[in-house]
N, C-alpha and C positions, 0 to 999 in steps of 0.2 A: 479428195480430201476433206472432211469439214473441220473447221477451227475449234479447239477444243477451249472452254473458258473454265481453267482450272481452279480458280478461287473460288468456284462454287460448289461447296461442299455438302451443303445437304440434299437428303435425299431425295426432293422433289427436282430439284437443279440436273442432280447427278441424272436421273432419270430422262430429264427432257433434253440434256445434252446427248446420251446415247440414241436416242429415238431420233435426235437432229442427224448423229453422223449415220444412222442406218438410213435413213430418209434421202441423203443425199449421197450415199455411197454408189460407186459407177464400176463396171468392168471395163477391160484393156479397152474395149470399143469405145467406152466412154457413155455405155447406156446404163441408165438408172437399175440397180438391181432390185428394189422394193417398191418399183413405180406402183402408186397409188395403192399402197398397203394399209389395211388399219392395224396399228399396232395394238390398239385398245382392245381390240376384239379378237385378237390372235392367240393361239398357245406361244406365240413369241414374247407375249407382253411377261409372260411369268419368269422368262429365262432374263428379259431386261431389268424386272422387279430384283432378281437373285443378284446380277451384276451390280444394281444400285445399291443392295443394300450392303454388300462384298464392300465394296468401293467407299460407302458411307463407315463402316465399323474400321475400314483401315485409317480413314483419314481421322476418325476420333481418337483413335488408339494412338495415333502419331501426335496428336495434339495433346492428350493427356499424359504421354511420355516426354513431350517438351517441357510441358507445365511443370512435372515432377522434378525436373531438374534443376529449377532456379527455386530458393525459397521464397520469394515474391508470389511467384504463382502456383506453389505445391497448393496442394487440395488435401494431401494424405498426411496425418500426422507422422505417420512413419516416415515419407520423404524428408520431411522439414528436420527429423531427427538425425537422419543419416546426413543432409547438409550440414546441420550444426555441427556436427561430430567434426567436419572438416575444418571449420572454423574454431576448435577448440573448445566449444560451449556445449555441455552436458545439462541437458534440461533439468529442471528441478522437480525431485519427487513430492510426494504428500511431505508435509513437515506436521510434527507433532505439537498439538499448545503444550505450553510449560508454564509452570505455576511455582512459587516459593513457599516454603511452609516453615515454621518455627514451632517447637513443640517441648515439653519435657516431660521426662520420665520420671514419674513419682516412686521413689522408693525401690530401685532397682534390687533384686535378689544378691544380698552379701555386699552391697554397696563395693563395687569393683572400682578400680582405678581408672576405668575408662569405659565407655560403651560404643559398641558398633552397630552402624544400621547397614545391613547388608545388600549388596548390590543387586536392585530389581526387586526391593520391598515393595509390595502392592500397596497404593494408597487408593481408595475407592471416594469418587465424587457422584453427586448426582446432578447431571444437567437436562433440564426439561424434562425430569420426569424419566430421564435415564440415565443406569449407574454406568459409568466409565472407570478404566483402571488407569492410573498412572505409577511410573516407576521413577527410583532413582538410578542414575546410571554408571553411576561409580560408589564405591564403598566409602560410608562417612564414620570415621572415628571421633569421639570427643572425649575430654576429660572433664570432670565436675569442677565446679566453681562455686567456692562457699558452699560447696553438697549438693547444688542443684545441678541434674544432668540436663542440659539444654541442648538441643540441635537446633542450631540458628541459620534461618535463610537457606533451608536446602531447596535443591532445584530436583523437582519432580517433572516426568515427561509423561504424555499420555501415551497410552498403547500397550499392545499385546508384546511380550517379548519371546520370539523364536529363534531356533538353534539349527543351523543346518552343518552337516559335515561332508566334504569330498575328498575324495583318494587322488592324489596327482598320479595319473599315467604319463601324459607327454608333456613335458618342464618345458616353459617359456610362453611368450603370450600368444600364442597362437589357440592354447588351452584356456578356456572363459570357463566361470562357475556362474551358473545362471541361478540367481535369488527368485524361488518362484512365487512371488507374491507382488502386485503390481503397486498396493497402496503401502508398500515398506516407506520407511521415514529413512533415507541414504544418511542422514546426519547422526544417526543413531548406531551405524554400521560398527562392528569392532570384531576384526580377524585377528585369529591366531593361528600358527602353524606348529602341529608337532610333527615331531621327526619321522616316526613311524608308530605302527601298533606295539611294535614292542620296546621302543624308545619313548617314553613320556616327556621328552625335553619339549618346552612350550616357547616359543618367540612370538611376540607381538609384532604384528605390522599395521602401518599408518596409511590413512589415504593421501596420495599426492594427486594435487590439483593443478601443478605446474611442474616443468624438469627443472627448477632452480633448486640449487643445491644437492641432486639428485645424481649419485655417486653409482657406482658397479656394487656396491655394499650396502646401499640404502634398503633398510627392510621396509619397503612401499607397495601397496597395490594400487591398481587403477580402476576405475569407475567410467563404465559407460552404458547407456541403454540400447537395446537390441531393435532390431525391426518387429518384435512382438509387442514392445511396451514393456519388458522385464529388464531390471538393472542387471548387470552381469561384471563380475571382477576380475582382473588376472594380474598376473605378476611380470617382473623385469626378465632381462635377458643376460644378466650380468654385466650390461652396458649401461644401460638405465634400471638401476633397480636389482635386487638380487634375485638370481634365479631359484627356482624351488626345485627339487630334486624327485625324481620318480619315488613313488611309495609315502611321501609326507601326505600328512593329513590337514586338509584345511578346514579351520570351522569358522562361521558367520554367525554374528548373533545381531539382531537388530529389532526394532519393534514396526508392528503394524499399527498405522495411523487412521484415526476417524478425520484428520484434517481439521477443518476449519468448525467443524460442529460442536467440539470442546471449547472454543472461544468464549469468553464471560467478560462482557464489559460492564460498566457501572463501578459503584462504590465497592471497596475489598468485604464482600461477605460470602466467601466461598468455603466450606467446610468439608474436611476430609477425615477418613477413617484409615486407620493403620491395619493392614490385615493379615499381620504377624506380630510375636512377641520380641522386645527389646528388653534384654534385660530381665526377662520373667514377666516383663508387665505387657498388658494388652491394652492397647489404645483405640477402641472400639469407634469413638466419636469425638468430636470436638475440637478437631486441630484445625484453625482458623488461619487460612493463606494469609501471608504479608504481601503477595500481589496475586491477583486472580488470573486464572489460565489463558494465556495467549499466543498468538503466532502461529497457531495452526492453519494450513492452508492444502488445498488439493494440488495435484501436479500440473507442471505447466500445460496449457493448452496450446493448440496449433499457433493460433494468434501471438501468443505470449513467447512462444518460441523465435516466431518471425521478427518480432518484436526488440526480444532482448539479444539475440545471437550476433546479429552484426553491432550492436554497442558494445557487447562483450570482445569482439575481435578488438575493436577500435582502442579498447584498454589495453589489450593484450594480458590481463588479468594481472596487472598492476596497478598502485594507485600512485601518478605521479600529479596530473592535472588535477582539477576540480571535476571534468568530466568524466575522470576515472573513477573518482570516488562515487559519484552518480552511478555511474554504468555498473560497478561492482556492487553496490547496494541494492540496486533495481534488480540486479540478477537472483542476488543471494536471498534476499528476505524479502519475501513475496507480499508481505500485510502491508505494506508502506505504499500509500496511494501517490506520494508524491514526495520528491526529495529535491533540496536545494543546496549546494554546495558552494563556497566562495571562500578565497586566501584570508587570512587573520590581515593580512597587512591593507584588505579592502574593507576590513571591520570597522565598527563606530560604537566604541574605540579600537583601535589598531590593537591586535594582538599575535605580535610578529611568532614565527615559528609554530603556529597552528594553522588547520584547518578545521574551518565552521561547516558545521552540519546541521541542518533542520529536517526533520521527519513529520509528515503527515501521516496518521496511521488510516485506514478504512473506515474504523469505527473508533468514537470518541475525537479528543482534540490534541493528546500527546500522547506521546509513547511514553512506557515505563523505564523505568531507569534500568531494572533488568534487561531489558531489550535493547538500550544502548550497550550496556557492558557486553553484550552478547555479540552485536556488531562489531564491536570496537575491539573486542578480545580475540575473537575467532574468525570474524570474516575478513576485516581491515589489516589485523597484527602483522600476517606476513604477507603483506601486499603492498604498504606503505612505505615511504623513505622513514629511514629511522628516525631522523633530527624532526620529522613532522610528528605534529601530537595532535589527533582528532578531537575538537572540543564539540559537543553537542549543546544545542539551545532548541528551547520550545519555539514553535510558529509563534508568529505575531499576528491576532487575530483583529482584522478590521471589520467592524458591523457596519453596513451599509443601510439606512433607513430610507425610506422612498416615500414621498406623498406626491401621488399622480392625480393630475386633474383629467378625465376625457370629456370631451366633446363627441357626443352621440346623436345620430339623427335616427328615431324609431321608425319613421316611414320607409326608410331604407334597410330595414335588416329582418330577419326571421327573429332574433334575439330579443327578449327584454332588457331593460337595464341592468337589473339585477342578476342576469345570465352573463351578459358582457362584461360584468365586474368580475364574475366566477373565472371565465374565460382568459382576464387580463392579469387577476392573483395567479391562475396556474402558470401562465407563460412567463411571468417575471420571475417565480419560482423555480421553472425549469432552465431559466436563463442562468440563474445562481448553479443550478445543479450542474450544468453541462457544460457552461463556458467559464466558471469560476472555482472557487474553493480549491485552488490548486496554489503552489507557488509560481511566480512570475506570471500571472493571469490580470491583466489591469480589467475594470471596470470600463467600459465604454458607452457613455451615455447616448448618443447617437444609433448604434446599433441597435441597443436596445427600443429605443423611440420608433425607429423604422419598424421594427417586429411587431411591436404594439399596434400601430397605425393599417399595417398590412394584415392582420387579424380579419376584419370585416369591414366591406364597403361601408358601414353604417359608422364607422369610427371616422370622423373628421379632422381630428386632432388631439395631442398631447402635450401636457408640461407637466415636469417635477420639479421637486424641491428636493436636493440630496443631503443628507448629512451623514457624518461619521461618527461611530460610537467605538470607545473605548471600555473594558471592564476590568475593574480591580477589585481583589478581595482581602483590605487589610485584615490585619488580625484584631479583635475587638479588644479594648482595653490596654493596647499596646503600642509602642512608638513605630508607625510604620514610615518609611523612607523610600521617596519616589525619586532619583535623582540620578545624575551620570549615566552609568551602563543599564540603571534599573530605571531610568524617566519613562514617562509613559508618553510614547511615540506614534503619531498620527501621519507621519510620513508623506503629507501634504499640506499644502497652503491653507493655512485657516483665515475666515474671515473675524477680524476683532468684533466682541460683545457677541459673540454667536454661543461661546461656551458656556454650558449650563451641564448639572448632573442629577441624578435621581436623590431623593433625601435619606439622611440616614440620622441615627441619633448621635449627640455630641455633649460631652458634659463644660457647661460655662458655669463659672464660678460655684461648681459643686452641684449646679442644676442641670439635669436630663433637658437639652433642646433638639429640635429638628431642624437640621440644617441642610442646605446645597450648596455646592460650590459655584461660582460664577464669575467670570473674568470681569477686570475694572479696565475700562478703557484710559490708558495713561499714553502710549505711542502709536504710531503706525506698526511697530514691528515688535515689540514688547510691550509686557502688562504683567500685573500681577491679577491673582486670582483670590477671591472673598468667600468667608464662609457665611451666606448668610441663612436668615430665620425663614424656614420653609412658609410659614403663617404671615409674618410681615414684610419680608423682604428686605429687613434691617441687617446691618453687618455685624455678626455675631464675633468671628476673628479676620481682622484684617491682614492682606499680604499672607496667607497660608499657602500659596505656592504661586510661580511665574510660569508665562507661557511664552513662547516665540513662535509667533504666528507665520514667519516665513519658512522655518523648518518643519513646524508642527509638531514642537517638543514640549511638554508640561513637566514641571517638575514641583516636588512638595517635599520639604526636609521633616516633615511630621504630619501625620496624619492618624488621629487617634479616636476612632468611632468608638462610641459606647453600646453601640449594637445596630442592627438592621431592622426596617420596617418589616411587617409580615409579609411573608411571601418574595421580598426580594433581598438575596444574600450576598449581594453584590453592591458595588458602586458603579453607576454607568455614567460615563462624561460624553457628551455628545457635542459636535461641533459643526457647524457649516464649512465648505471649502471653496476655496477661489474656483476653481475649475469643475465641471460636472464630470470629468472623467476622474476616477481613482486610480491612482499607480500603485500598482503592487512590484516589490524590489526584494530581493534577498529572502528574507525570513517572513515576509508579508503574506497573509493569505487574506482574501476578501471573502465574506459573507455575508448573506441577508439579515439583516436585523431581526428577531424571533421574538422580540417585547412584544407584551400585552398588555392594556390599559389598565393602570394601576394609579389612580388618582392620588392616593395620599403621598404615594413614594415619588410621585412627579415622575411618572415613567409612563411611556404613552405607546401606542401600537408602532411597532417597526415598519408597518406595509398598510399605509392608507389608499385606498382608492377612490374616487369621487366623480360617477358619472353624471354628466351635466347634459339635461335634455337640450338639443339646439332647435 
C-alpha cells in the first residue's frame, strides 16, 4: 500500500497522491494492477479528478468550519457575532448623530403657562446639500421666564422614527421579535407592552445590558443581533426579568440612522428648521445649534467585533480598573479614536476619588461637553464604582517640529533631489499619521531616521533637529494665568536658552508693541521668561513667567495680549529637548507641527527638508 501524504490538501497534490496510490497498488499475489498505465490519457483520469475535487472540497469545508469556530480566524461577520454573544458582547448598531439646539418661540397663542415640544418633533438640517431629519426622543416642556418661551439645549437625534408592533404568542425568552431594519440605532429603542387588544394598559420596558439588579419582576428586555444581521429583542422568564403573557402587544419605536454622514465638524454654524408648530408658531428656519451634530457612526465591522469582544469580556461590563473604563468607552462610543484613563491618585496634581479620562475623536482635537456628558451619564453611570467620579480632561497636544538634512547621491538614483524631498516629506507625514497621534505613542527618532535612509539607495544619511511646540490662546485684553494645573507642560526635559514664541501685540505704557517670549539663562534647572521686542530684541517685560527645564513646565501668572498678528490666532511656544525621542504619557498626544512660514509673527515652517547633493 502507498503511504498517504495527508498534509497536502491542494487539488494538484491530492491528484498526485491518488495516482501514486493506484500506480503502486498490488493484488494478493503482489502483482501491480495498473502496470504501465497512462493515467493522464485514460478515462480513469476523469474519476481521479472527481475524487480529487471531492477531497479538496471536503478539506476546504473542514478548514472553514474550524476557522469560523474561533473569533481570531473567523472570516464571516455572522460567525464573529455568534462567538461574541457567548462573550456577552452585542455588536454596536448604527449610531445617529446628535446635536443640541436652543430656540425661542415668539408670542405663542394665548400666552400659555407652559409650552410643550412633542416627542419626535421633526427638525431639518442640510448637510452636504442633502436634507436630513433630526428628532427629540423625549417630550420637552418649559415655562416662560420673564415672558420668554425659550427651549434651552434640547438634544435632537438624526433619524427616521419607525414603529412596529408584535402580538405575543409564546411567552418567554424563546420568542424573539426581529426589528426589520439593519441600520437601526439601538440606543433609540423604546419598548412598551400593552396588555391586550381590548385592555389598553401600557407598561414601559427598559433595556438590560447586564444581569445586575435584574429580578423576577424587573420590566426589562434584552437585545442581540441574529445571524442575518438584524437586531431582535426578547423578554425574561419570571426568573430574570418579568415574563410576558400570551396576547400582550409589544410595540417597538426606534430611529433609522444615516450613521456618520451627518457628523458636522468645525465651528458651530449648523442651522435647523422645525417642521411642526409649537404654541401655534412655525419656526421654519434660523434655529442655530448650540453644538453641531456629531457622534454618528456605522455598525461594528468584523474587525471591530474581533477587537472589542475580548476586551469587553475582560471588563465584565463593569468599570473598576482604568482598563475597564477604557474598554467600556471603546466598546460603546465608536467615534473615539483613542482613549487614555488613569487613577486620580496618579494625576498631577493628585485628584483622589476620581478617575481621569482623556478622549481623542477621529475628527477635530477635542470631544464636546455634550458627548462627555453622554459617556458619563449613560455609558458609565451604572457600571462605575459609586464613590469614584469620572473627570474628563482634553488631550495635551505636543507639536513636533522637524528640520531634516538629507545627504543625496544623484548618480545612484532615478529620482531628482526635488522628488526625493517630496518622498521624504510624505514618509514623515505618514509616520505621524500611522505611528503617532494617539495616547501613549512616543516619537522614536531612530525609527524615523532608519525609515528615511531605507527609502532609496541614493540617500547616504540624514540628520535632524527636533523642537517641541505648545499652543495657547489667551483671551485678548484680559488677564490669563497659566500655572499649577493649567501650566504649559512639555513633559520632556528642555534645553536652556531654546525657548521662544511667535509674536503678538502687547500694551506697554499704553502703547501697543509687538513682542515674543524668550527664556533667560539664570540657572541650569530653573529660569525666568521675558517678553522681548520683536524688532529690537530688547526686554519689554522682565520675568513674565518661569520655566523648569527638568520637568518641561512653563508657568505664567498673567499674560495679557492686546491682539494677534494676521493669520496667527494663537501663541506658539517652541523649545528644544535634551533627547531626540519625545515621550508620551497619560493625556499627551504627539502630532506633526503644521506651521507655515509667517515671518512677521516669527512663525516658521513645522517641517523643513534640505536635500544636500553629495
